[in-house]
Backbone as XML, in Angstrom:
<?xml version="1.0"?>
<chain id="A" units="angstrom">
  <residue number="1" name="UNK">
    <atom name="N" x="0.777" y="-1.176" z="0.019"/>
    <atom name="CA" x="0.138" y="-0.088" z="0.013"/>
    <atom name="C" x="0.852" y="1.304" z="0.223"/>
  </residue>
  <residue number="2" name="UNK">
    <atom name="N" x="0.430" y="2.370" z="-0.715"/>
    <atom name="CA" x="1.199" y="3.697" z="-0.861"/>
    <atom name="C" x="1.520" y="4.249" z="0.686"/>
  </residue>
  <residue number="3" name="UNK">
    <atom name="N" x="2.414" y="4.842" z="0.753"/>
    <atom name="CA" x="2.623" y="5.499" z="1.804"/>
    <atom name="C" x="2.763" y="7.253" z="1.795"/>
  </residue>
  <residue number="4" name="UNK">
    <atom name="N" x="2.071" y="7.828" z="2.439"/>
    <atom name="CA" x="2.239" y="9.383" z="2.407"/>
    <atom name="C" x="2.876" y="10.091" z="3.723"/>
  </residue>
  <residue number="5" name="UNK">
    <atom name="N" x="3.717" y="10.518" z="3.368"/>
    <atom name="CA" x="4.632" y="11.470" z="4.493"/>
    <atom name="C" x="4.186" y="12.830" z="4.510"/>
  </residue>
  <residue number="6" name="UNK">
    <atom name="N" x="3.874" y="13.239" z="5.598"/>
    <atom name="CA" x="3.467" y="14.814" z="5.844"/>
    <atom name="C" x="4.699" y="15.483" z="6.621"/>
  </residue>
  <residue number="7" name="UNK">
    <atom name="N" x="5.056" y="16.867" z="5.994"/>
    <atom name="CA" x="5.811" y="17.576" z="6.605"/>
    <atom name="C" x="5.099" y="18.775" z="7.120"/>
  </residue>
  <residue number="8" name="UNK">
    <atom name="N" x="5.590" y="19.328" z="8.197"/>
    <atom name="CA" x="6.902" y="19.119" z="8.909"/>
    <atom name="C" x="6.625" y="18.291" z="10.141"/>
  </residue>
  <residue number="9" name="UNK">
    <atom name="N" x="5.212" y="17.541" z="10.421"/>
    <atom name="CA" x="5.120" y="16.552" z="11.486"/>
    <atom name="C" x="5.922" y="15.263" z="11.151"/>
  </residue>
  <residue number="10" name="UNK">
    <atom name="N" x="6.287" y="14.989" z="10.191"/>
    <atom name="CA" x="6.635" y="13.547" z="10.035"/>
    <atom name="C" x="5.838" y="12.537" z="9.851"/>
  </residue>
  <residue number="11" name="UNK">
    <atom name="N" x="4.649" y="12.701" z="10.454"/>
    <atom name="CA" x="3.406" y="11.746" z="10.294"/>
    <atom name="C" x="3.469" y="11.262" z="8.897"/>
  </residue>
  <residue number="12" name="UNK">
    <atom name="N" x="3.207" y="9.806" z="9.144"/>
    <atom name="CA" x="3.118" y="8.840" z="7.961"/>
    <atom name="C" x="1.887" y="8.087" z="7.773"/>
  </residue>
  <residue number="13" name="UNK">
    <atom name="N" x="1.111" y="7.976" z="6.755"/>
    <atom name="CA" x="0.121" y="7.020" z="6.676"/>
    <atom name="C" x="0.144" y="6.360" z="5.799"/>
  </residue>
  <residue number="14" name="UNK">
    <atom name="N" x="-0.351" y="4.779" z="5.690"/>
    <atom name="CA" x="-0.298" y="3.857" z="4.608"/>
    <atom name="C" x="-1.646" y="3.863" z="4.401"/>
  </residue>
  <residue number="15" name="UNK">
    <atom name="N" x="-2.061" y="3.938" z="2.915"/>
    <atom name="CA" x="-3.422" y="3.894" z="2.494"/>
    <atom name="C" x="-3.901" y="3.305" z="1.309"/>
  </residue>
  <residue number="16" name="UNK">
    <atom name="N" x="-5.004" y="3.189" z="0.913"/>
    <atom name="CA" x="-5.265" y="2.243" z="0.099"/>
    <atom name="C" x="-5.031" y="2.915" z="-1.181"/>
  </residue>
  <residue number="17" name="UNK">
    <atom name="N" x="-4.514" y="2.264" z="-2.326"/>
    <atom name="CA" x="-4.530" y="3.050" z="-3.464"/>
    <atom name="C" x="-5.803" y="3.841" z="-4.071"/>
  </residue>
  <residue number="18" name="UNK">
    <atom name="N" x="-5.436" y="4.973" z="-4.913"/>
    <atom name="CA" x="-6.974" y="5.930" z="-5.024"/>
    <atom name="C" x="-7.132" y="6.544" z="-3.795"/>
  </residue>
  <residue number="19" name="UNK">
    <atom name="N" x="-6.737" y="6.755" z="-2.539"/>
    <atom name="CA" x="-7.187" y="7.605" z="-1.383"/>
    <atom name="C" x="-6.938" y="8.991" z="-1.860"/>
  </residue>
  <residue number="20" name="UNK">
    <atom name="N" x="-7.861" y="9.742" z="-1.610"/>
    <atom name="CA" x="-7.653" y="11.206" z="-1.515"/>
    <atom name="C" x="-6.466" y="11.777" z="-0.657"/>
  </residue>
  <residue number="21" name="UNK">
    <atom name="N" x="-5.562" y="12.504" z="-1.078"/>
    <atom name="CA" x="-4.698" y="13.203" z="-0.241"/>
    <atom name="C" x="-5.513" y="13.614" z="1.201"/>
  </residue>
  <residue number="22" name="UNK">
    <atom name="N" x="-6.819" y="14.353" z="0.890"/>
    <atom name="CA" x="-7.293" y="14.905" z="2.356"/>
    <atom name="C" x="-7.814" y="13.598" z="3.176"/>
  </residue>
  <residue number="23" name="UNK">
    <atom name="N" x="-8.103" y="12.565" z="2.933"/>
    <atom name="CA" x="-8.328" y="11.593" z="3.623"/>
    <atom name="C" x="-6.973" y="10.934" z="4.253"/>
  </residue>
  <residue number="24" name="UNK">
    <atom name="N" x="-6.050" y="10.688" z="3.219"/>
    <atom name="CA" x="-4.823" y="10.505" z="3.716"/>
    <atom name="C" x="-4.328" y="11.071" z="4.977"/>
  </residue>
  <residue number="25" name="UNK">
    <atom name="N" x="-4.240" y="12.367" z="4.899"/>
    <atom name="CA" x="-4.272" y="13.380" z="6.093"/>
    <atom name="C" x="-4.762" y="12.919" z="7.374"/>
  </residue>
  <residue number="26" name="UNK">
    <atom name="N" x="-6.096" y="12.803" z="7.103"/>
    <atom name="CA" x="-6.950" y="12.147" z="8.450"/>
    <atom name="C" x="-6.294" y="11.274" z="9.245"/>
  </residue>
  <residue number="27" name="UNK">
    <atom name="N" x="-5.867" y="9.982" z="8.110"/>
    <atom name="CA" x="-5.283" y="9.006" z="8.708"/>
    <atom name="C" x="-3.873" y="8.925" z="9.505"/>
  </residue>
  <residue number="28" name="UNK">
    <atom name="N" x="-3.209" y="10.102" z="9.011"/>
    <atom name="CA" x="-1.809" y="10.320" z="9.461"/>
    <atom name="C" x="-2.025" y="11.397" z="10.988"/>
  </residue>
  <residue number="29" name="UNK">
    <atom name="N" x="-3.075" y="11.990" z="10.905"/>
    <atom name="CA" x="-3.639" y="12.512" z="12.300"/>
    <atom name="C" x="-2.776" y="13.800" z="12.194"/>
  </residue>
  <residue number="30" name="UNK">
    <atom name="N" x="-2.968" y="14.375" z="10.618"/>
    <atom name="CA" x="-2.523" y="15.837" z="10.318"/>
    <atom name="C" x="-3.493" y="16.607" z="10.182"/>
  </residue>
  <residue number="31" name="UNK">
    <atom name="N" x="-3.611" y="18.020" z="10.290"/>
    <atom name="CA" x="-4.606" y="18.999" z="9.902"/>
    <atom name="C" x="-4.288" y="19.570" z="8.352"/>
  </residue>
  <residue number="32" name="UNK">
    <atom name="N" x="-5.304" y="19.217" z="7.522"/>
    <atom name="CA" x="-4.881" y="19.486" z="6.098"/>
    <atom name="C" x="-6.096" y="20.684" z="6.118"/>
  </residue>
  <residue number="33" name="UNK">
    <atom name="N" x="-5.739" y="21.959" z="5.846"/>
    <atom name="CA" x="-6.985" y="22.999" z="5.980"/>
    <atom name="C" x="-7.460" y="22.870" z="4.648"/>
  </residue>
  <residue number="34" name="UNK">
    <atom name="N" x="-9.006" y="23.064" z="4.870"/>
    <atom name="CA" x="-9.794" y="22.828" z="3.580"/>
    <atom name="C" x="-10.942" y="23.411" z="3.695"/>
  </residue>
  <residue number="35" name="UNK">
    <atom name="N" x="-11.774" y="23.748" z="2.571"/>
    <atom name="CA" x="-13.012" y="24.452" z="2.607"/>
    <atom name="C" x="-14.076" y="23.710" z="2.478"/>
  </residue>
  <residue number="36" name="UNK">
    <atom name="N" x="-14.346" y="23.571" z="1.106"/>
    <atom name="CA" x="-15.534" y="22.829" z="0.318"/>
    <atom name="C" x="-15.477" y="21.359" z="0.134"/>
  </residue>
  <residue number="37" name="UNK">
    <atom name="N" x="-14.092" y="20.808" z="0.099"/>
    <atom name="CA" x="-13.815" y="19.711" z="-0.304"/>
    <atom name="C" x="-14.446" y="18.981" z="-1.514"/>
  </residue>
  <residue number="38" name="UNK">
    <atom name="N" x="-14.718" y="19.985" z="-2.495"/>
    <atom name="CA" x="-14.983" y="19.587" z="-3.867"/>
    <atom name="C" x="-14.691" y="20.267" z="-4.955"/>
  </residue>
  <residue number="39" name="UNK">
    <atom name="N" x="-13.464" y="20.712" z="-4.871"/>
    <atom name="CA" x="-12.432" y="21.771" z="-6.114"/>
    <atom name="C" x="-13.214" y="22.870" z="-6.257"/>
  </residue>
  <residue number="40" name="UNK">
    <atom name="N" x="-13.750" y="23.623" z="-5.257"/>
    <atom name="CA" x="-14.318" y="24.998" z="-5.828"/>
    <atom name="C" x="-13.308" y="26.185" z="-5.042"/>
  </residue>
  <residue number="41" name="UNK">
    <atom name="N" x="-12.840" y="25.966" z="-4.002"/>
    <atom name="CA" x="-12.273" y="27.102" z="-3.365"/>
    <atom name="C" x="-10.598" y="27.130" z="-3.343"/>
  </residue>
  <residue number="42" name="UNK">
    <atom name="N" x="-10.090" y="25.997" z="-3.405"/>
    <atom name="CA" x="-8.650" y="25.930" z="-3.302"/>
    <atom name="C" x="-7.853" y="25.965" z="-2.061"/>
  </residue>
  <residue number="43" name="UNK">
    <atom name="N" x="-8.974" y="26.040" z="-1.035"/>
    <atom name="CA" x="-8.240" y="26.036" z="0.455"/>
    <atom name="C" x="-7.275" y="24.967" z="0.680"/>
  </residue>
  <residue number="44" name="UNK">
    <atom name="N" x="-7.523" y="23.704" z="0.111"/>
    <atom name="CA" x="-6.780" y="22.611" z="0.492"/>
    <atom name="C" x="-5.478" y="22.606" z="-0.345"/>
  </residue>
  <residue number="45" name="UNK">
    <atom name="N" x="-4.850" y="23.185" z="-0.993"/>
    <atom name="CA" x="-3.819" y="23.378" z="-1.789"/>
    <atom name="C" x="-2.718" y="22.835" z="-0.812"/>
  </residue>
  <residue number="46" name="UNK">
    <atom name="N" x="-1.965" y="22.133" z="-1.225"/>
    <atom name="CA" x="-0.636" y="21.769" z="-0.395"/>
    <atom name="C" x="0.272" y="21.287" z="-1.535"/>
  </residue>
  <residue number="47" name="UNK">
    <atom name="N" x="1.606" y="21.434" z="-1.135"/>
    <atom name="CA" x="3.024" y="21.395" z="-1.979"/>
    <atom name="C" x="3.329" y="19.876" z="-1.869"/>
  </residue>
  <residue number="48" name="UNK">
    <atom name="N" x="3.552" y="19.313" z="-3.223"/>
    <atom name="CA" x="4.198" y="18.198" z="-3.241"/>
    <atom name="C" x="5.822" y="18.021" z="-3.315"/>
  </residue>
  <residue number="49" name="UNK">
    <atom name="N" x="6.356" y="17.493" z="-2.179"/>
    <atom name="CA" x="7.578" y="17.373" z="-2.135"/>
    <atom name="C" x="8.550" y="16.316" z="-3.059"/>
  </residue>
  <residue number="50" name="UNK">
    <atom name="N" x="7.880" y="15.084" z="-3.002"/>
    <atom name="CA" x="8.387" y="13.993" z="-3.635"/>
    <atom name="C" x="6.794" y="13.079" z="-4.013"/>
  </residue>
  <residue number="51" name="UNK">
    <atom name="N" x="7.157" y="12.408" z="-5.208"/>
    <atom name="CA" x="6.410" y="11.621" z="-5.377"/>
    <atom name="C" x="5.187" y="12.088" z="-6.272"/>
  </residue>
  <residue number="52" name="UNK">
    <atom name="N" x="5.261" y="13.257" z="-6.816"/>
    <atom name="CA" x="4.190" y="13.873" z="-7.724"/>
    <atom name="C" x="3.743" y="12.862" z="-8.760"/>
  </residue>
  <residue number="53" name="UNK">
    <atom name="N" x="4.549" y="12.117" z="-9.408"/>
    <atom name="CA" x="3.928" y="11.281" z="-10.397"/>
    <atom name="C" x="3.332" y="9.970" z="-9.996"/>
  </residue>
  <residue number="54" name="UNK">
    <atom name="N" x="3.330" y="9.798" z="-8.394"/>
    <atom name="CA" x="2.474" y="8.714" z="-7.700"/>
    <atom name="C" x="1.021" y="9.544" z="-7.252"/>
  </residue>
  <residue number="55" name="UNK">
    <atom name="N" x="0.610" y="10.643" z="-7.589"/>
    <atom name="CA" x="-0.669" y="10.976" z="-7.507"/>
    <atom name="C" x="-1.457" y="11.386" z="-8.881"/>
  </residue>
  <residue number="56" name="UNK">
    <atom name="N" x="-2.701" y="10.713" z="-8.698"/>
    <atom name="CA" x="-3.466" y="10.900" z="-9.883"/>
    <atom name="C" x="-3.292" y="12.143" z="-10.915"/>
  </residue>
  <residue number="57" name="UNK">
    <atom name="N" x="-3.629" y="12.019" z="-12.166"/>
    <atom name="CA" x="-3.278" y="13.144" z="-12.759"/>
    <atom name="C" x="-4.517" y="14.178" z="-12.577"/>
  </residue>
  <residue number="58" name="UNK">
    <atom name="N" x="-4.267" y="15.492" z="-12.616"/>
    <atom name="CA" x="-5.000" y="16.522" z="-12.292"/>
    <atom name="C" x="-6.169" y="16.624" z="-13.268"/>
  </residue>
  <residue number="59" name="UNK">
    <atom name="N" x="-7.881" y="16.623" z="-12.763"/>
    <atom name="CA" x="-8.632" y="16.717" z="-13.673"/>
    <atom name="C" x="-8.715" y="18.384" z="-14.478"/>
  </residue>
  <residue number="60" name="UNK">
    <atom name="N" x="-9.646" y="18.595" z="-15.264"/>
    <atom name="CA" x="-9.776" y="19.901" z="-15.673"/>
    <atom name="C" x="-9.960" y="21.042" z="-14.805"/>
  </residue>
  <residue number="61" name="UNK">
    <atom name="N" x="-10.928" y="20.555" z="-13.958"/>
    <atom name="CA" x="-11.702" y="21.148" z="-12.802"/>
    <atom name="C" x="-10.195" y="21.705" z="-11.716"/>
  </residue>
  <residue number="62" name="UNK">
    <atom name="N" x="-9.600" y="20.727" z="-11.512"/>
    <atom name="CA" x="-8.572" y="21.115" z="-10.596"/>
    <atom name="C" x="-7.439" y="22.093" z="-11.254"/>
  </residue>
  <residue number="63" name="UNK">
    <atom name="N" x="-7.055" y="21.537" z="-12.579"/>
    <atom name="CA" x="-6.217" y="22.612" z="-13.159"/>
    <atom name="C" x="-6.808" y="24.030" z="-13.608"/>
  </residue>
  <residue number="64" name="UNK">
    <atom name="N" x="-8.075" y="24.220" z="-13.613"/>
    <atom name="CA" x="-8.609" y="25.423" z="-14.005"/>
    <atom name="C" x="-8.716" y="26.035" z="-12.509"/>
  </residue>
  <residue number="65" name="UNK">
    <atom name="N" x="-8.980" y="25.652" z="-11.368"/>
    <atom name="CA" x="-8.949" y="26.435" z="-9.904"/>
    <atom name="C" x="-7.442" y="26.457" z="-9.852"/>
  </residue>
  <residue number="66" name="UNK">
    <atom name="N" x="-6.478" y="25.823" z="-9.998"/>
    <atom name="CA" x="-5.193" y="26.211" z="-9.516"/>
    <atom name="C" x="-4.756" y="27.306" z="-10.679"/>
  </residue>
  <residue number="67" name="UNK">
    <atom name="N" x="-5.194" y="27.328" z="-11.703"/>
    <atom name="CA" x="-4.712" y="28.323" z="-12.723"/>
    <atom name="C" x="-5.241" y="29.790" z="-12.285"/>
  </residue>
  <residue number="68" name="UNK">
    <atom name="N" x="-6.632" y="29.917" z="-11.882"/>
    <atom name="CA" x="-7.312" y="31.099" z="-11.377"/>
    <atom name="C" x="-6.750" y="31.521" z="-10.089"/>
  </residue>
  <residue number="69" name="UNK">
    <atom name="N" x="-6.234" y="30.215" z="-9.216"/>
    <atom name="CA" x="-5.342" y="30.785" z="-7.953"/>
    <atom name="C" x="-4.026" y="31.307" z="-8.293"/>
  </residue>
  <residue number="70" name="UNK">
    <atom name="N" x="-3.718" y="31.005" z="-9.364"/>
    <atom name="CA" x="-2.246" y="31.611" z="-10.044"/>
    <atom name="C" x="-1.361" y="30.585" z="-9.457"/>
  </residue>
  <residue number="71" name="UNK">
    <atom name="N" x="-1.601" y="29.167" z="-9.130"/>
    <atom name="CA" x="-0.682" y="28.141" z="-8.713"/>
    <atom name="C" x="0.065" y="27.542" z="-9.575"/>
  </residue>
  <residue number="72" name="UNK">
    <atom name="N" x="1.052" y="26.729" z="-9.432"/>
    <atom name="CA" x="1.746" y="26.016" z="-10.606"/>
    <atom name="C" x="0.906" y="24.910" z="-10.973"/>
  </residue>
  <residue number="73" name="UNK">
    <atom name="N" x="1.062" y="24.615" z="-12.273"/>
    <atom name="CA" x="0.561" y="23.448" z="-13.057"/>
    <atom name="C" x="1.188" y="22.431" z="-13.136"/>
  </residue>
  <residue number="74" name="UNK">
    <atom name="N" x="2.720" y="22.472" z="-12.637"/>
    <atom name="CA" x="3.542" y="21.521" z="-12.906"/>
    <atom name="C" x="3.457" y="20.249" z="-12.357"/>
  </residue>
  <residue number="75" name="UNK">
    <atom name="N" x="2.672" y="20.225" z="-11.180"/>
    <atom name="CA" x="2.353" y="19.092" z="-9.852"/>
    <atom name="C" x="2.909" y="19.212" z="-8.746"/>
  </residue>
  <residue number="76" name="UNK">
    <atom name="N" x="3.777" y="20.357" z="-8.695"/>
    <atom name="CA" x="4.384" y="20.777" z="-7.238"/>
    <atom name="C" x="3.249" y="21.389" z="-6.398"/>
  </residue>
  <residue number="77" name="UNK">
    <atom name="N" x="2.072" y="21.666" z="-6.833"/>
    <atom name="CA" x="0.865" y="22.109" z="-5.786"/>
    <atom name="C" x="0.003" y="21.521" z="-6.537"/>
  </residue>
  <residue number="78" name="UNK">
    <atom name="N" x="-0.895" y="20.698" z="-5.392"/>
    <atom name="CA" x="-2.281" y="20.073" z="-5.639"/>
    <atom name="C" x="-3.227" y="20.274" z="-4.650"/>
  </residue>
  <residue number="79" name="UNK">
    <atom name="N" x="-4.450" y="19.994" z="-5.100"/>
    <atom name="CA" x="-5.455" y="20.239" z="-3.971"/>
    <atom name="C" x="-5.752" y="18.825" z="-3.506"/>
  </residue>
  <residue number="80" name="UNK">
    <atom name="N" x="-5.929" y="18.870" z="-2.111"/>
    <atom name="CA" x="-6.196" y="17.712" z="-1.290"/>
    <atom name="C" x="-7.332" y="16.718" z="-1.574"/>
  </residue>
  <residue number="81" name="UNK">
    <atom name="N" x="-8.407" y="17.665" z="-1.955"/>
    <atom name="CA" x="-9.499" y="17.127" z="-2.122"/>
    <atom name="C" x="-9.774" y="16.560" z="-3.612"/>
  </residue>
  <residue number="82" name="UNK">
    <atom name="N" x="-8.596" y="16.326" z="-4.441"/>
    <atom name="CA" x="-8.802" y="16.222" z="-5.795"/>
    <atom name="C" x="-7.604" y="14.778" z="-5.757"/>
  </residue>
  <residue number="83" name="UNK">
    <atom name="N" x="-6.431" y="15.223" z="-5.514"/>
    <atom name="CA" x="-5.161" y="14.610" z="-5.808"/>
    <atom name="C" x="-5.486" y="13.207" z="-5.086"/>
  </residue>
  <residue number="84" name="UNK">
    <atom name="N" x="-5.400" y="12.007" z="-5.718"/>
    <atom name="CA" x="-5.605" y="10.536" z="-5.596"/>
    <atom name="C" x="-4.002" y="9.849" z="-5.296"/>
  </residue>
  <residue number="85" name="UNK">
    <atom name="N" x="-3.822" y="9.190" z="-4.253"/>
    <atom name="CA" x="-2.589" y="8.568" z="-4.049"/>
    <atom name="C" x="-2.378" y="7.063" z="-4.727"/>
  </residue>
  <residue number="86" name="UNK">
    <atom name="N" x="-1.559" y="6.915" z="-5.477"/>
    <atom name="CA" x="-1.457" y="5.763" z="-6.312"/>
    <atom name="C" x="-0.012" y="4.983" z="-5.835"/>
  </residue>
  <residue number="87" name="UNK">
    <atom name="N" x="0.907" y="5.842" z="-4.988"/>
    <atom name="CA" x="2.399" y="5.381" z="-4.796"/>
    <atom name="C" x="2.671" y="6.368" z="-3.545"/>
  </residue>
  <residue number="88" name="UNK">
    <atom name="N" x="4.251" y="6.335" z="-3.182"/>
    <atom name="CA" x="4.620" y="6.933" z="-2.007"/>
    <atom name="C" x="4.614" y="8.310" z="-2.274"/>
  </residue>
  <residue number="89" name="UNK">
    <atom name="N" x="4.772" y="9.138" z="-1.383"/>
    <atom name="CA" x="4.667" y="10.523" z="-1.688"/>
    <atom name="C" x="4.801" y="11.317" z="-0.377"/>
  </residue>
  <residue number="90" name="UNK">
    <atom name="N" x="5.408" y="12.770" z="-0.641"/>
    <atom name="CA" x="5.698" y="13.442" z="0.563"/>
    <atom name="C" x="4.981" y="14.621" z="0.323"/>
  </residue>
  <residue number="91" name="UNK">
    <atom name="N" x="4.418" y="15.361" z="1.429"/>
    <atom name="CA" x="3.435" y="16.479" z="1.220"/>
    <atom name="C" x="3.952" y="17.512" z="2.288"/>
  </residue>
  <residue number="92" name="UNK">
    <atom name="N" x="4.121" y="18.854" z="1.933"/>
    <atom name="CA" x="4.425" y="19.650" z="2.859"/>
    <atom name="C" x="3.235" y="20.535" z="3.166"/>
  </residue>
  <residue number="93" name="UNK">
    <atom name="N" x="2.826" y="20.754" z="4.515"/>
    <atom name="CA" x="1.674" y="21.364" z="4.731"/>
    <atom name="C" x="2.032" y="22.649" z="5.332"/>
  </residue>
  <residue number="94" name="UNK">
    <atom name="N" x="3.355" y="22.968" z="5.404"/>
    <atom name="CA" x="3.640" y="24.232" z="5.937"/>
    <atom name="C" x="3.397" y="25.425" z="4.741"/>
  </residue>
  <residue number="95" name="UNK">
    <atom name="N" x="3.081" y="24.673" z="3.345"/>
    <atom name="CA" x="2.767" y="25.622" z="2.313"/>
    <atom name="C" x="1.438" y="26.273" z="2.740"/>
  </residue>
  <residue number="96" name="UNK">
    <atom name="N" x="0.526" y="25.625" z="3.570"/>
    <atom name="CA" x="-0.636" y="26.228" z="3.894"/>
    <atom name="C" x="-0.767" y="27.458" z="4.743"/>
  </residue>
  <residue number="97" name="UNK">
    <atom name="N" x="0.513" y="27.545" z="5.545"/>
    <atom name="CA" x="0.872" y="28.442" z="6.174"/>
    <atom name="C" x="1.060" y="29.997" z="5.693"/>
  </residue>
  <residue number="98" name="UNK">
    <atom name="N" x="1.694" y="29.814" z="4.545"/>
    <atom name="CA" x="2.056" y="31.164" z="3.542"/>
    <atom name="C" x="1.246" y="31.296" z="2.361"/>
  </residue>
  <residue number="99" name="UNK">
    <atom name="N" x="0.165" y="30.378" z="2.182"/>
    <atom name="CA" x="-0.755" y="30.430" z="0.963"/>
    <atom name="C" x="-2.076" y="30.825" z="1.450"/>
  </residue>
  <residue number="100" name="UNK">
    <atom name="N" x="-2.665" y="32.088" z="0.761"/>
    <atom name="CA" x="-4.207" y="32.333" z="1.175"/>
    <atom name="C" x="-4.938" y="32.140" z="0.029"/>
  </residue>
  <residue number="101" name="UNK">
    <atom name="N" x="-5.850" y="31.592" z="-0.096"/>
    <atom name="CA" x="-6.332" y="30.837" z="-1.377"/>
    <atom name="C" x="-6.927" y="32.099" z="-2.243"/>
  </residue>
  <residue number="102" name="UNK">
    <atom name="N" x="-7.555" y="33.013" z="-1.579"/>
    <atom name="CA" x="-8.532" y="33.814" z="-2.453"/>
    <atom name="C" x="-7.806" y="35.056" z="-2.916"/>
  </residue>
  <residue number="103" name="UNK">
    <atom name="N" x="-6.242" y="35.304" z="-2.566"/>
    <atom name="CA" x="-5.485" y="36.333" z="-2.829"/>
    <atom name="C" x="-5.132" y="35.872" z="-4.632"/>
  </residue>
  <residue number="104" name="UNK">
    <atom name="N" x="-5.315" y="36.816" z="-5.251"/>
    <atom name="CA" x="-5.222" y="36.782" z="-6.535"/>
    <atom name="C" x="-6.197" y="35.945" z="-7.286"/>
  </residue>
  <residue number="105" name="UNK">
    <atom name="N" x="-7.376" y="35.579" z="-6.627"/>
    <atom name="CA" x="-8.261" y="34.618" z="-7.034"/>
    <atom name="C" x="-9.214" y="35.883" z="-7.896"/>
  </residue>
  <residue number="106" name="UNK">
    <atom name="N" x="-9.590" y="35.675" z="-9.225"/>
    <atom name="CA" x="-10.099" y="36.061" z="-9.944"/>
    <atom name="C" x="-11.677" y="35.792" z="-10.478"/>
  </residue>
  <residue number="107" name="UNK">
    <atom name="N" x="-12.790" y="36.118" z="-9.773"/>
    <atom name="CA" x="-14.099" y="35.488" z="-10.045"/>
    <atom name="C" x="-14.428" y="36.042" z="-11.352"/>
  </residue>
  <residue number="108" name="UNK">
    <atom name="N" x="-15.263" y="34.797" z="-12.258"/>
    <atom name="CA" x="-15.664" y="34.945" z="-13.424"/>
    <atom name="C" x="-16.935" y="36.075" z="-13.355"/>
  </residue>
</chain>
């Protein structure tokens, strides 16, 4: 089963393949900030330190929201409510301390 390591706490969770990062965080007893959990607000954005290739490919709605929020589309930032774990990865939650979801968000 894939392992997800969360920084800076170093907490790790072993999860079933295809588990969302948001649920993986719960299993690892870490707090991932989130709002809607439905790819509408961007509150749950996290930084991927290692294993980006082991996460599901972003769908169009996630890519669109990341773009609106002016966040990278190269896999280094993902929405925890959308990204699914398919192999080992490391996630930096301290990114959420510096990131404010609605700054730079242009409503349509």
